[in-house]
N, C-alpha and C positions, 0 to 999 in steps of 0.2 A: 072076739074081735081083736084084731091086731091092735097092739099099743100105739100111742101117738109117736113114739120114737121110731117104730118100724115103719110108719106111714111116711115120716119125714124122709128117712134113709131111701125109701123106695122113689120118692119125689126127687131126690138129689140124683139117683142113678138114671132116671129116666130124662132129667135135664142134661146130664153129662153126655148121654149116647146121643141125644137129639143134636147136641152142640157138634159132636164129632161127624155126625152124618151131614150136617149143614156145611161144615168144612170142608169136606170130601166132595161134596156136590159143587161148592164155588170154585174148588181146585180145577174140576174137571172142566167147568164152564170156561174159566180163563185160558186153560190149555187148549180148548178147541177154537176159542178166538185167535188167539196168538198163532195157531198152527194154520188157520185159514187165511190171516195176513201174509204169512211167510211164503204160502204158495201162490197167493194172488199178486204179490209184487214182484216183477220181473228182475233177474239178475243183472247187474250191469254188463255190458259187453264191451268188446276192445274197440267197436265202431261208434260207442256212444259218444255224443256231443260233450266235450270239456270246454268249460268256460274259463279263462285264465283271467287274472286279476285285472288286466287291462280291459276286459269285456271281449275279447277275440273268442271265436268260435273255432275249436279245432277238431279234427277227426270225425267230421260228418260221415255218417254212414254211407258206403259206397263211394266214397269220394277219394280219388288217387291225385295227388298233386301232379301238376304239369312239370315234365323234366325239363332243365335248362336247355336252352338253345344251344346247338353247336356253333363253333366259330364259323364265320361266313367262309364260304368257299363251295367244295364240291357238295351238292346237295341242298345248300342255302343260300339264295340271293339276297342281298340287301335291298332297300328301296331304290327302284330305278333298274333293278336287275343285274347290278354289278356283284362280282363275288370276290374271293381272294385272287382267283385268276386273273382279275382285272388290275389287280395292285390294291385291293383293299387290305389293310394292314390290321389283324388283331392286337389287341393290347399286349405290350411286353416284348414285342418283335425288337431284336438288335441287330446289327449290321453283320452278326456271325450267323444268322438264322437263313441259310442258304435255300432252304426248301420253300420260301415264300417268295413268289414272283416278284414282288416289290424290291426284295433285295437281290435275288438272282439275275434280274433282268436289267440292273444298273450297270452303266460303263464299267468294265472290269478295272481300269485305272482309278476310277473314283471309288469304287468298292474297296480296291486295295488301300488307297490312302486312309479312307475312314476306318478301315479295320486296323491299320496300324496306330492311328490316332487313338481309336477306342482302347486299344491294349494300353497304350501310355497313360490315357486317363484312367482307366481301372487302377493303376498303381497310387493315383491320387484319390481313390475312392469315388470317382463318376463313372455313371454307366451311361452310355449312349443308346437311346431308345429312337427307333425308326417310326415316325408318325406317318410319314408317306415317303416312298420313293418312286419306283418306276410305276406307271399307270397306263393302262390301255387309252386308246382314243375314246372309247366308249364312257369309261370312267371320268376322263378329263371333261367330255361334255357335259355329263350329269353335273359335275362341280360347277361349271360355268353356269348353266341353267340355275342351278341355286342360288349362286352369287348374284346373278340378274334379279332374281326374285326376292334377294335378301337387301340388296343395294338400290334397287328401282330402276337401273339403266344398265346397258352393256358398257358404257363408258367408265361408270363407277366401279362396276364388277371387275373391269380389267386392272383396277389397281391392285386387286388381290388374286385374281385367277386368270391365267392365259386360256386361249382356246386350245383345242387339241392340235390344231396346225402349227402353232408356237411353243407350246409347252415344253420346257426342258425336262419335265417329269416323263412325258411320252416318250422323249428320245432316251431317257435313262441317265440324264446328266445332273440330276439334283436330287438331294435328299432332304426332307425336313425332318430335323432332329430335335429331340427333348430328352430330358425335362430341361428347366432354366440353367440348373448347375452345368449341364452339358454345353449349352449355348455359351454359357460365362466361359468355360474351359476353352472352347473352341475360338472365341473372340481373342483370348489371349494366347493361345498355342496352335491353332489352325493353320497359319501361314506357314509354319514349320513342315506341315504335310501338304501344302498346296490347297488346303480347303479354306474358301472365302464366303463370308457373307456378302450376297450379291446385291439386296435390297434392303433399304433403310428401315422399311416398315416391316419387314420380315425378318427378325432375328434368328429364325429358326431354319431359313432356307439357305443351304449351302452346296456351292459347286466347287469344280477341280479347276484351280488356276495354277499350274506347274510352275510358272515364274515367281509366283509368290514366296517360293522357298527361298529365293535370293533376294528378292525385291520388296517383299512384303504384298498385301492384298491391295488391290486397287479401291478407291473410293466408291462406296456402294451407289447404286442407282437410287433415287428417293423411293421409287417404286417402279413395278414393272413397265408401266406406261412411259418411261423415261429410257427404257432400254430398246436400243435399236432392233434387236432381234425380235421384239414383239410387234413390229410395224409391218411385217410381212402381209 
């Protein structure tokens, strides 16, 4: 019979072998589980939703952001159907941007005076922006209808917007200029170029008064309803 030492040694070898087999088996099971999870979980795609810190969802699958709208004009009408061709002015247009009808259709003497004044103002760090210049009758009619809707009556609207029949914008004889530093510059220097504020309630509305070069600008009307030209 084997001795007791031999029996104990054999038992130890058997336990060690069993431990190795069990370790290998557990490793195989864990590997199989992890492999299944990596296959089951889809890889993130470029179109997956991404939530920002503000909670906004970006990059929805299949969503393409809308392109910005082009400037009003050929191909895109503003409410009321008017376009750049009617005198609508995109942001940032100056008296030197003659490609826009709002500028190109102004009275040549008025435009020349404004360009000379704008050149001088630029030396003082001031830029003239054309908020409105020439307008088509259709555009002027739209503005007048909007003013009636805003102010509640034609009488009140007339303090701010003329009809197409009387508007100095339709005839190309007026420019609404901005920003405020431009109107401030014109209030001080405009008469030197024959450019005068015509209405007390519209510090942005300027017309050409050639006599102002020698005699200064006349006193402005309180508003357009006091202007005899508006009584047609």
